[in-house]
N, CA, C, O and the ligand as a Tripos MOL2 file, in Angstrom:
@<TRIPOS>MOLECULE
protein
  253   251    64     0     0
PROTEIN
NO_CHARGES

@<TRIPOS>ATOM
      1 N           0.8470   -1.2110    0.0000 N.3       1 MET1
      2 CA          0.0000    0.0000    0.0000 C.3       1 MET1
      3 C           0.8780    1.2550    0.0000 C.2       1 MET1
      4 O           1.5850    1.5280    0.9700 O.2       1 MET1
      5 N           0.8250    1.9870   -1.0630 N.am      2 ASP2
      6 CA          1.6550    3.1810   -1.1710 C.3       2 ASP2
      7 C           0.7640    4.4260   -1.1380 C.2       2 ASP2
      8 O           0.0860    4.7440   -2.1150 O.2       2 ASP2
      9 N           0.7790    5.1110   -0.0190 N.am      3 GLU3
     10 CA         -0.0860    6.2950    0.1250 C.3       3 GLU3
     11 C           0.6440    7.5970   -0.2010 C.2       3 GLU3
     12 O           0.0390    8.6690   -0.2120 O.2       3 GLU3
     13 N           1.9280    7.4970   -0.4620 N.am      4 SER4
     14 CA          2.7180    8.7030   -0.6710 C.3       4 SER4
     15 C           2.2820    9.4600   -1.9170 C.2       4 SER4
     16 O           2.3670   10.6880   -1.9530 O.2       4 SER4
     17 N           1.8160    8.7470   -2.9360 N.am      5 THR5
     18 CA          1.4390    9.4030   -4.1790 C.3       5 THR5
     19 C           0.2030   10.2660   -4.0000 C.2       5 THR5
     20 O           0.0130   11.2290   -4.7430 O.2       5 THR5
     21 N          -0.6360    9.9420   -3.0360 N.am      6 GLN6
     22 CA         -1.8730   10.6870   -2.8370 C.3       6 GLN6
     23 C          -1.6280   12.0530   -2.1940 C.2       6 GLN6
     24 O          -2.4950   12.9260   -2.2270 O.2       6 GLN6
     25 N          -0.4500   12.2300   -1.6150 N.am      7 LYS7
     26 CA         -0.1500   13.4940   -0.9360 C.3       7 LYS7
     27 C           0.4160   14.5340   -1.8960 C.2       7 LYS7
     28 O           0.5220   15.7140   -1.5610 O.2       7 LYS7
     29 N           0.7800   14.0770   -3.1040 N.am      8 GLU8
     30 CA          1.3420   15.0130   -4.0550 C.3       8 GLU8
     31 C           0.2320   15.6240   -4.9000 C.2       8 GLU8
     32 O          -0.0740   15.1300   -5.9850 O.2       8 GLU8
     33 N          -0.3590   16.6820   -4.4080 N.am      9 ALA9
     34 CA         -1.4360   17.3450   -5.1290 C.3       9 ALA9
     35 C          -0.9100   18.6000   -5.8020 C.2       9 ALA9
     36 O          -0.1990   19.3880   -5.1790 O.2       9 ALA9
     37 N          -1.2520   18.7920   -7.0660 N.am     10 PRO10
     38 CA         -0.8320   20.0180   -7.7680 C.3      10 PRO10
     39 C          -1.4730   21.2380   -7.1310 C.2      10 PRO10
     40 O          -2.5280   21.1430   -6.5040 O.2      10 PRO10
     41 N          -0.8340   22.3750   -7.2940 N.am     11 THR11
     42 CA         -1.3170   23.5930   -6.6470 C.3      11 THR11
     43 C          -2.6600   24.0370   -7.2090 C.2      11 THR11
     44 O          -3.3980   24.7750   -6.5560 O.2      11 THR11
     45 N          -2.9760   23.5840   -8.4250 N.am     12 ASP12
     46 CA         -4.2330   24.0100   -9.0270 C.3      12 ASP12
     47 C          -5.2920   22.9230   -8.9310 C.2      12 ASP12
     48 O          -6.2180   22.8770   -9.7410 O.2      12 ASP12
     49 N          -5.1550   22.0600   -7.9520 N.am     13 THR13
     50 CA         -6.1150   20.9780   -7.7880 C.3      13 THR13
     51 C          -7.5110   21.5110   -7.5080 C.2      13 THR13
     52 O          -7.6560   22.4540   -6.7300 O.2      13 THR13
     53 N          -8.5400   20.9400   -8.1170 N.am     14 PRO14
     54 CA         -9.9310   21.3600   -7.8970 C.3      14 PRO14
     55 C         -10.3590   21.2300   -6.4320 C.2      14 PRO14
     56 O         -11.3590   21.8130   -6.0120 O.2      14 PRO14
     57 N          -9.5920   20.4610   -5.6690 N.am     15 ALA15
     58 CA         -9.9340   20.2650   -4.2640 C.3      15 ALA15
     59 C          -9.8660   21.5800   -3.4920 C.2      15 ALA15
     60 O         -10.4740   21.7130   -2.4300 O.2      15 ALA15
     61 N          -9.1180   22.5580   -4.0310 N.am     16 ASP16
     62 CA         -9.0060   23.8480   -3.3700 C.3      16 ASP16
     63 C         -10.1740   24.7600   -3.7070 C.2      16 ASP16
     64 O         -10.2850   25.8660   -3.1790 O.2      16 ASP16
     65 N         -11.0420   24.2870   -4.5920 N.am     17 TYR17
     66 CA        -12.1580   25.1030   -5.0070 C.3      17 TYR17
     67 C         -13.3170   24.8880   -4.0480 C.2      17 TYR17
     68 O         -13.7790   23.7600   -3.8720 O.2      17 TYR17
     69 N         -13.7850   25.9500   -3.4340 N.am     18 GLY18
     70 CA        -14.8550   25.7960   -2.4630 C.3      18 GLY18
     71 C         -15.5960   27.0920   -2.2110 C.2      18 GLY18
     72 O         -15.3440   28.1160   -2.8450 O.2      18 GLY18
     73 N         -16.5070   27.0160   -1.2760 N.am     19 TYR19
     74 CA        -17.3670   28.1570   -0.9800 C.3      19 TYR19
     75 C         -16.7650   28.9970    0.1370 C.2      19 TYR19
     76 O         -16.4870   28.4940    1.2260 O.2      19 TYR19
     77 N         -16.5700   30.2580   -0.1360 N.am     20 CYS20
     78 CA        -16.0290   31.1620    0.8720 C.3      20 CYS20
     79 C         -17.1810   31.7220    1.6980 C.2      20 CYS20
     80 O         -18.0690   32.3890    1.1670 O.2      20 CYS20
     81 N         -17.1620   31.4510    2.9910 N.am     21 SER21
     82 CA        -18.2580   31.8890    3.8620 C.3      21 SER21
     83 C         -18.2130   33.3850    4.1430 C.2      21 SER21
     84 O         -19.1720   33.9480    4.6710 O.2      21 SER21
     85 N         -17.1110   34.0260    3.7940 N.am     22 TRP22
     86 CA        -16.9780   35.4370    4.1380 C.3      22 TRP22
     87 C         -17.4930   36.3640    3.0530 C.2      22 TRP22
     88 O         -18.1160   37.3800    3.3640 O.2      22 TRP22
     89 N         -17.2530   36.0450    1.7880 N.am     23 HIS23
     90 CA        -17.8370   36.9010    0.7400 C.3      23 HIS23
     91 C         -18.9340   36.1670   -0.0290 C.2      23 HIS23
     92 O         -19.3940   36.6230   -1.0750 O.2      23 HIS23
     93 N         -19.3490   34.9970    0.5270 N.am     24 ASP24
     94 CA        -20.5060   34.2720    0.0040 C.3      24 ASP24
     95 C         -20.4200   33.9690   -1.4860 C.2      24 ASP24
     96 O         -21.3910   34.1420   -2.2230 O.2      24 ASP24
     97 N         -19.2560   33.5190   -1.9170 N.am     25 ARG25
     98 CA        -19.1130   33.1010   -3.3110 C.3      25 ARG25
     99 C         -18.0970   31.9730   -3.3800 C.2      25 ARG25
    100 O         -17.2610   31.8200   -2.4890 O.2      25 ARG25
    101 N         -18.1770   31.1830   -4.4480 N.am     26 PHE26
    102 CA        -17.1910   30.1250   -4.6510 C.3      26 PHE26
    103 C         -15.8840   30.7510   -5.1240 C.2      26 PHE26
    104 O         -15.8730   31.7150   -5.8900 O.2      26 PHE26
    105 N         -14.7920   30.1800   -4.6490 N.am     27 SER27
    106 CA        -13.5000   30.7170   -5.0100 C.3      27 SER27
    107 C         -12.4510   29.6130   -4.9960 C.2      27 SER27
    108 O         -12.6390   28.5730   -4.3650 O.2      27 SER27
    109 N         -11.3510   29.8470   -5.6940 N.am     28 GLU28
    110 CA        -10.2680   28.8610   -5.6950 C.3      28 GLU28
    111 C          -9.3220   29.1160   -4.5280 C.2      28 GLU28
    112 O          -9.1880   30.2410   -4.0480 O.2      28 GLU28
    113 N          -8.6770   28.0530   -4.0880 N.am     29 GLY29
    114 CA         -7.6620   28.1850   -3.0430 C.3      29 GLY29
    115 C          -8.2180   28.4420   -1.6620 C.2      29 GLY29
    116 O          -7.5460   29.0470   -0.8260 O.2      29 GLY29
    117 N          -9.4460   27.9890   -1.4050 N.am     30 VAL30
    118 CA        -10.0510   28.2330   -0.0980 C.3      30 VAL30
    119 C          -9.2980   27.4570    0.9920 C.2      30 VAL30
    120 O          -8.7560   26.3770    0.7570 O.2      30 VAL30
    121 N          -9.2890   28.0400    2.1650 N.am     31 ARG31
    122 CA         -8.6330   27.4190    3.3100 C.3      31 ARG31
    123 C          -9.6870   27.0900    4.3540 C.2      31 ARG31
    124 O         -10.6840   27.7980    4.4960 O.2      31 ARG31
    125 N          -9.4530   26.0100    5.0800 N.am     32 ARG32
    126 CA        -10.3800   25.6060    6.1250 C.3      32 ARG32
    127 C         -10.1510   26.4850    7.3550 C.2      32 ARG32
    128 O          -9.0270   26.6160    7.8400 O.2      32 ARG32
    129 N         -11.2330   27.0810    7.8480 N.am     33 ILE33
    130 CA        -11.1440   27.9710    9.0030 C.3      33 ILE33
    131 C         -11.9430   27.4010   10.1640 C.2      33 ILE33
    132 O         -13.1350   27.1240   10.0310 O.2      33 ILE33
    133 N         -11.2880   27.2300   11.2910 N.am     34 GLN34
    134 CA        -11.9650   26.7120   12.4760 C.3      34 GLN34
    135 C         -12.2900   27.8830   13.3890 C.2      34 GLN34
    136 O         -11.4020   28.5080   13.9670 O.2      34 GLN34
    137 N         -13.5870   28.1660   13.5060 N.am     35 LEU35
    138 CA        -14.0040   29.2600   14.3740 C.3      35 LEU35
    139 C         -14.1090   28.7630   15.8050 C.2      35 LEU35
    140 O         -14.8240   27.8040   16.0980 O.2      35 LEU35
    141 N         -13.3930   29.4280   16.6810 N.am     36 THR36
    142 CA        -13.3820   28.9980   18.0790 C.3      36 THR36
    143 C         -13.9400   30.0800   18.9910 C.2      36 THR36
    144 O         -13.9080   29.9480   20.2150 O.2      36 THR36
    145 N         -14.4510   31.1470   18.3920 N.am     37 GLU37
    146 CA        -14.9970   32.2300   19.1880 C.3      37 GLU37
    147 C         -16.2770   31.7980   19.8930 C.2      37 GLU37
    148 O         -16.9780   30.9020   19.4220 O.2      37 GLU37
    149 N         -16.5720   32.4180   20.9920 N.am     38 ALA38
    150 CA        -17.7840   32.0990   21.7390 C.3      38 ALA38
    151 C         -19.0140   32.3820   20.8760 C.2      38 ALA38
    152 O         -19.1340   33.4540   20.2840 O.2      38 ALA38
    153 N         -19.9130   31.4230   20.8120 N.am     39 GLY39
    154 CA        -21.1320   31.6170   20.0440 C.3      39 GLY39
    155 C         -21.0460   31.0510   18.6480 C.2      39 GLY39
    156 O         -22.0730   30.8920   17.9870 O.2      39 GLY39
    157 N         -19.8580   30.7430   18.1810 N.am     40 SER40
    158 CA        -19.7090   30.1940   16.8390 C.3      40 SER40
    159 C         -20.0010   28.6980   16.8200 C.2      40 SER40
    160 O         -20.2850   28.1280   15.7660 O.2      40 SER40
    161 N         -19.9310   28.0720   17.9740 N.am     41 GLY41
    162 CA        -20.2180   26.6440   18.0340 C.3      41 GLY41
    163 C         -19.1200   25.7910   17.4410 C.2      41 GLY41
    164 O         -19.3100   24.5960   17.2170 O.2      41 GLY41
    165 N         -17.9750   26.3940   17.1850 N.am     42 GLY42
    166 CA        -16.8640   25.6330   16.6330 C.3      42 GLY42
    167 C         -17.1040   25.1780   15.2200 C.2      42 GLY42
    168 O         -16.5460   24.1670   14.7930 O.2      42 GLY42
    169 N         -17.9230   25.9020   14.4800 N.am     43 LYS43
    170 CA        -18.2210   25.5240   13.1010 C.3      43 LYS43
    171 C         -16.9930   25.6620   12.2100 C.2      43 LYS43
    172 O         -16.1260   26.5080   12.4310 O.2      43 LYS43
    173 N         -16.9500   24.8120   11.2070 N.am     44 VAL44
    174 CA        -15.8540   24.8770   10.2480 C.3      44 VAL44
    175 C         -16.3340   25.5890    8.9910 C.2      44 VAL44
    176 O         -17.3240   25.1960    8.3740 O.2      44 VAL44
    177 N         -15.6220   26.6290    8.6300 N.am     45 HIS45
    178 CA        -15.9520   27.3610    7.4160 C.3      45 HIS45
    179 C         -14.7460   27.3650    6.4930 C.2      45 HIS45
    180 O         -13.6500   26.9490    6.8680 O.2      45 HIS45
    181 N         -14.9720   27.8470    5.2740 N.am     46 TYR46
    182 CA        -13.8770   27.9580    4.3260 C.3      46 TYR46
    183 C         -13.7790   29.4030    3.8500 C.2      46 TYR46
    184 O         -14.7860   30.0690    3.6100 O.2      46 TYR46
    185 N         -12.5580   29.8610    3.7230 N.am     47 ALA47
    186 CA        -12.3340   31.2270    3.2910 C.3      47 ALA47
    187 C         -11.2890   31.2620    2.1850 C.2      47 ALA47
    188 O         -10.3210   30.5020    2.2070 O.2      47 ALA47
    189 N         -11.4950   32.1510    1.2190 N.am     48 CYS48
    190 CA        -10.5370   32.2950    0.1410 C.3      48 CYS48
    191 C          -9.3300   33.0790    0.6660 C.2      48 CYS48
    192 O          -9.4240   33.7340    1.7040 O.2      48 CYS48
    193 N          -8.2020   33.0160   -0.0420 N.am     49 PRO49
    194 CA         -6.9910   33.7050    0.4030 C.3      49 PRO49
    195 C          -7.2020   35.1910    0.6500 C.2      49 PRO49
    196 O          -6.6190   35.7580    1.5740 O.2      49 PRO49
    197 N          -8.0280   35.8180   -0.1670 N.am     50 GLN50
    198 CA         -8.2710   37.2490    0.0010 C.3      50 GLN50
    199 C          -8.9420   37.5430    1.3300 C.2      50 GLN50
    200 O          -8.5570   38.4790    2.0310 O.2      50 GLN50
    201 N          -9.9560   36.7380    1.6840 N.am     51 CYS51
    202 CA        -10.6790   36.9510    2.9330 C.3      51 CYS51
    203 C          -9.8200   36.5600    4.1410 C.2      51 CYS51
    204 O          -9.9410   37.1610    5.2090 O.2      51 CYS51
    205 N          -8.9650   35.5660    3.9760 N.am     52 VAL52
    206 CA         -8.0540   35.1930    5.0500 C.3      52 VAL52
    207 C          -7.1880   36.3950    5.4020 C.2      52 VAL52
    208 O          -6.9180   36.6680    6.5720 O.2      52 VAL52
    209 N          -6.7550   37.1140    4.3510 N.am     53 HIS53
    210 CA         -5.9000   38.2850    4.5530 C.3      53 HIS53
    211 C          -6.6990   39.4590    5.1240 C.2      53 HIS53
    212 O          -6.2650   40.1060    6.0770 O.2      53 HIS53
    213 N          -7.8560   39.7270    4.5400 N.am     54 ILE54
    214 CA         -8.6580   40.8860    4.9310 C.3      54 ILE54
    215 C          -9.1670   40.7610    6.3650 C.2      54 ILE54
    216 O          -9.1040   41.7110    7.1450 O.2      54 ILE54
    217 N          -9.6720   39.5700    6.6990 N.am     55 PHE55
    218 CA        -10.2680   39.3850    8.0220 C.3      55 PHE55
    219 C          -9.2810   38.8030    9.0290 C.2      55 PHE55
    220 O          -9.6420   38.4980   10.1660 O.2      55 PHE55
    221 N          -8.0290   38.6550    8.5940 N.am     56 LYS56
    222 CA         -6.9830   38.1350    9.4790 C.3      56 LYS56
    223 C          -7.4030   36.7940   10.0970 C.2      56 LYS56
    224 O          -7.3320   36.5950   11.3090 O.2      56 LYS56
    225 N          -7.8410   35.8890    9.2220 N.am     57 LEU57
    226 CA         -8.2830   34.5750    9.6760 C.3      57 LEU57
    227 C          -7.0860   33.6560    9.8580 C.2      57 LEU57
    228 O          -6.0100   33.8940    9.3090 O.2      57 LEU57
    229 N          -7.2930   32.6080   10.6340 N.am     58 THR58
    230 CA         -6.2390   31.6310   10.8560 C.3      58 THR58
    231 C          -6.6510   30.2890   10.2530 C.2      58 THR58
    232 O          -7.5010   29.5880   10.8020 O.2      58 THR58
    233 N          -6.0400   29.9370    9.1150 N.am     59 PRO59
    234 CA         -6.3520   28.6400    8.4880 C.3      59 PRO59
    235 C          -6.1220   27.4950    9.4540 C.2      59 PRO59
    236 O          -5.2130   27.5440   10.2820 O.2      59 PRO59
    237 N          -6.9380   26.4780    9.3460 N.am     60 TYR60
    238 CA         -6.9420   25.3490   10.2690 C.3      60 TYR60
    239 C          -5.5640   24.7140   10.3950 C.2      60 TYR60
    240 O          -5.1230   24.4110   11.5040 O.2      60 TYR60
    241 N          -4.8750   24.5090    9.2670 N.am     61 GLU61
    242 CA         -3.5900   23.8110    9.2970 C.3      61 GLU61
    243 C          -2.4610   24.6500    9.8790 C.2      61 GLU61
    244 O          -1.3700   24.1400   10.1360 O.2      61 GLU61
    245 N          -2.7260   25.9560   10.0880 N.am     62 ASP62
    246 CA         -1.6960   26.8220   10.6430 C.3      62 ASP62
    247 C          -1.7840   26.9390   12.1580 C.2      62 ASP62
    248 O          -0.9130   27.5370   12.7910 O.2      62 ASP62
    249 N          -2.8320   26.3700   12.7390 N.am     63 GLN63
    250 CA         -3.0070   26.5120   14.1760 C.3      63 GLN63
    251 C          -2.1130   25.5410   14.9380 C.2      63 GLN63
    252 O          -2.1310   25.5230   16.1690 O.2      63 GLN63
    253 ZN        -13.6500   35.2130    0.3140 Zn       64 ZN64
@<TRIPOS>BOND
     1     1     2 1
     2     2     3 1
     3     3     4 2
     4     3     5 am
     5     5     6 1
     6     6     7 1
     7     7     8 2
     8     7     9 am
     9     9    10 1
    10    10    11 1
    11    11    12 2
    12    11    13 am
    13    13    14 1
    14    14    15 1
    15    15    16 2
    16    15    17 am
    17    17    18 1
    18    18    19 1
    19    19    20 2
    20    19    21 am
    21    21    22 1
    22    22    23 1
    23    23    24 2
    24    23    25 am
    25    25    26 1
    26    26    27 1
    27    27    28 2
    28    27    29 am
    29    29    30 1
    30    30    31 1
    31    31    32 2
    32    31    33 am
    33    33    34 1
    34    34    35 1
    35    35    36 2
    36    35    37 am
    37    37    38 1
    38    38    39 1
    39    39    40 2
    40    39    41 am
    41    41    42 1
    42    42    43 1
    43    43    44 2
    44    43    45 am
    45    45    46 1
    46    46    47 1
    47    47    48 2
    48    47    49 am
    49    49    50 1
    50    50    51 1
    51    51    52 2
    52    51    53 am
    53    53    54 1
    54    54    55 1
    55    55    56 2
    56    55    57 am
    57    57    58 1
    58    58    59 1
    59    59    60 2
    60    59    61 am
    61    61    62 1
    62    62    63 1
    63    63    64 2
    64    63    65 am
    65    65    66 1
    66    66    67 1
    67    67    68 2
    68    67    69 am
    69    69    70 1
    70    70    71 1
    71    71    72 2
    72    71    73 am
    73    73    74 1
    74    74    75 1
    75    75    76 2
    76    75    77 am
    77    77    78 1
    78    78    79 1
    79    79    80 2
    80    79    81 am
    81    81    82 1
    82    82    83 1
    83    83    84 2
    84    83    85 am
    85    85    86 1
    86    86    87 1
    87    87    88 2
    88    87    89 am
    89    89    90 1
    90    90    91 1
    91    91    92 2
    92    91    93 am
    93    93    94 1
    94    94    95 1
    95    95    96 2
    96    95    97 am
    97    97    98 1
    98    98    99 1
    99    99   100 2
   100    99   101 am
   101   101   102 1
   102   102   103 1
   103   103   104 2
   104   103   105 am
   105   105   106 1
   106   106   107 1
   107   107   108 2
   108   107   109 am
   109   109   110 1
   110   110   111 1
   111   111   112 2
   112   111   113 am
   113   113   114 1
   114   114   115 1
   115   115   116 2
   116   115   117 am
   117   117   118 1
   118   118   119 1
   119   119   120 2
   120   119   121 am
   121   121   122 1
   122   122   123 1
   123   123   124 2
   124   123   125 am
   125   125   126 1
   126   126   127 1
   127   127   128 2
   128   127   129 am
   129   129   130 1
   130   130   131 1
   131   131   132 2
   132   131   133 am
   133   133   134 1
   134   134   135 1
   135   135   136 2
   136   135   137 am
   137   137   138 1
   138   138   139 1
   139   139   140 2
   140   139   141 am
   141   141   142 1
   142   142   143 1
   143   143   144 2
   144   143   145 am
   145   145   146 1
   146   146   147 1
   147   147   148 2
   148   147   149 am
   149   149   150 1
   150   150   151 1
   151   151   152 2
   152   151   153 am
   153   153   154 1
   154   154   155 1
   155   155   156 2
   156   155   157 am
   157   157   158 1
   158   158   159 1
   159   159   160 2
   160   159   161 am
   161   161   162 1
   162   162   163 1
   163   163   164 2
   164   163   165 am
   165   165   166 1
   166   166   167 1
   167   167   168 2
   168   167   169 am
   169   169   170 1
   170   170   171 1
   171   171   172 2
   172   171   173 am
   173   173   174 1
   174   174   175 1
   175   175   176 2
   176   175   177 am
   177   177   178 1
   178   178   179 1
   179   179   180 2
   180   179   181 am
   181   181   182 1
   182   182   183 1
   183   183   184 2
   184   183   185 am
   185   185   186 1
   186   186   187 1
   187   187   188 2
   188   187   189 am
   189   189   190 1
   190   190   191 1
   191   191   192 2
   192   191   193 am
   193   193   194 1
   194   194   195 1
   195   195   196 2
   196   195   197 am
   197   197   198 1
   198   198   199 1
   199   199   200 2
   200   199   201 am
   201   201   202 1
   202   202   203 1
   203   203   204 2
   204   203   205 am
   205   205   206 1
   206   206   207 1
   207   207   208 2
   208   207   209 am
   209   209   210 1
   210   210   211 1
   211   211   212 2
   212   211   213 am
   213   213   214 1
   214   214   215 1
   215   215   216 2
   216   215   217 am
   217   217   218 1
   218   218   219 1
   219   219   220 2
   220   219   221 am
   221   221   222 1
   222   222   223 1
   223   223   224 2
   224   223   225 am
   225   225   226 1
   226   226   227 1
   227   227   228 2
   228   227   229 am
   229   229   230 1
   230   230   231 1
   231   231   232 2
   232   231   233 am
   233   233   234 1
   234   234   235 1
   235   235   236 2
   236   235   237 am
   237   237   238 1
   238   238   239 1
   239   239   240 2
   240   239   241 am
   241   241   242 1
   242   242   243 1
   243   243   244 2
   244   243   245 am
   245   245   246 1
   246   246   247 1
   247   247   248 2
   248   247   249 am
   249   249   250 1
   250   250   251 1
   251   251   252 2
@<TRIPOS>SUBSTRUCTURE
     1 MET1         2 RESIDUE 1 A MET
     2 ASP2         6 RESIDUE 1 A ASP
     3 GLU3        10 RESIDUE 1 A GLU
     4 SER4        14 RESIDUE 1 A SER
     5 THR5        18 RESIDUE 1 A THR
     6 GLN6        22 RESIDUE 1 A GLN
     7 LYS7        26 RESIDUE 1 A LYS
     8 GLU8        30 RESIDUE 1 A GLU
     9 ALA9        34 RESIDUE 1 A ALA
    10 PRO10       38 RESIDUE 1 A PRO
    11 THR11       42 RESIDUE 1 A THR
    12 ASP12       46 RESIDUE 1 A ASP
    13 THR13       50 RESIDUE 1 A THR
    14 PRO14       54 RESIDUE 1 A PRO
    15 ALA15       58 RESIDUE 1 A ALA
    16 ASP16       62 RESIDUE 1 A ASP
    17 TYR17       66 RESIDUE 1 A TYR
    18 GLY18       70 RESIDUE 1 A GLY
    19 TYR19       74 RESIDUE 1 A TYR
    20 CYS20       78 RESIDUE 1 A CYS
    21 SER21       82 RESIDUE 1 A SER
    22 TRP22       86 RESIDUE 1 A TRP
    23 HIS23       90 RESIDUE 1 A HIS
    24 ASP24       94 RESIDUE 1 A ASP
    25 ARG25       98 RESIDUE 1 A ARG
    26 PHE26      102 RESIDUE 1 A PHE
    27 SER27      106 RESIDUE 1 A SER
    28 GLU28      110 RESIDUE 1 A GLU
    29 GLY29      114 RESIDUE 1 A GLY
    30 VAL30      118 RESIDUE 1 A VAL
    31 ARG31      122 RESIDUE 1 A ARG
    32 ARG32      126 RESIDUE 1 A ARG
    33 ILE33      130 RESIDUE 1 A ILE
    34 GLN34      134 RESIDUE 1 A GLN
    35 LEU35      138 RESIDUE 1 A LEU
    36 THR36      142 RESIDUE 1 A THR
    37 GLU37      146 RESIDUE 1 A GLU
    38 ALA38      150 RESIDUE 1 A ALA
    39 GLY39      154 RESIDUE 1 A GLY
    40 SER40      158 RESIDUE 1 A SER
    41 GLY41      162 RESIDUE 1 A GLY
    42 GLY42      166 RESIDUE 1 A GLY
    43 LYS43      170 RESIDUE 1 A LYS
    44 VAL44      174 RESIDUE 1 A VAL
    45 HIS45      178 RESIDUE 1 A HIS
    46 TYR46      182 RESIDUE 1 A TYR
    47 ALA47      186 RESIDUE 1 A ALA
    48 CYS48      190 RESIDUE 1 A CYS
    49 PRO49      194 RESIDUE 1 A PRO
    50 GLN50      198 RESIDUE 1 A GLN
    51 CYS51      202 RESIDUE 1 A CYS
    52 VAL52      206 RESIDUE 1 A VAL
    53 HIS53      210 RESIDUE 1 A HIS
    54 ILE54      214 RESIDUE 1 A ILE
    55 PHE55      218 RESIDUE 1 A PHE
    56 LYS56      222 RESIDUE 1 A LYS
    57 LEU57      226 RESIDUE 1 A LEU
    58 THR58      230 RESIDUE 1 A THR
    59 PRO59      234 RESIDUE 1 A PRO
    60 TYR60      238 RESIDUE 1 A TYR
    61 GLU61      242 RESIDUE 1 A GLU
    62 ASP62      246 RESIDUE 1 A ASP
    63 GLN63      250 RESIDUE 1 A GLN
    64 ZN64       253 GROUP 0 **** ****
């Protein structure tokens, strides 16, 4: 079983295409955002790179 090949994803993989919860539109390169603020319920949202920068979000994998 060789799982190493599955980790090599191209930068333009469709897997990065998703719905940005911040500007309410689909966008490429979305990042998973884990909201931990009180009242958010720990919901997982996705944000595009632009919104990550604008709203100073912390992508899930960077925590
Ligand atoms: Zn966005």
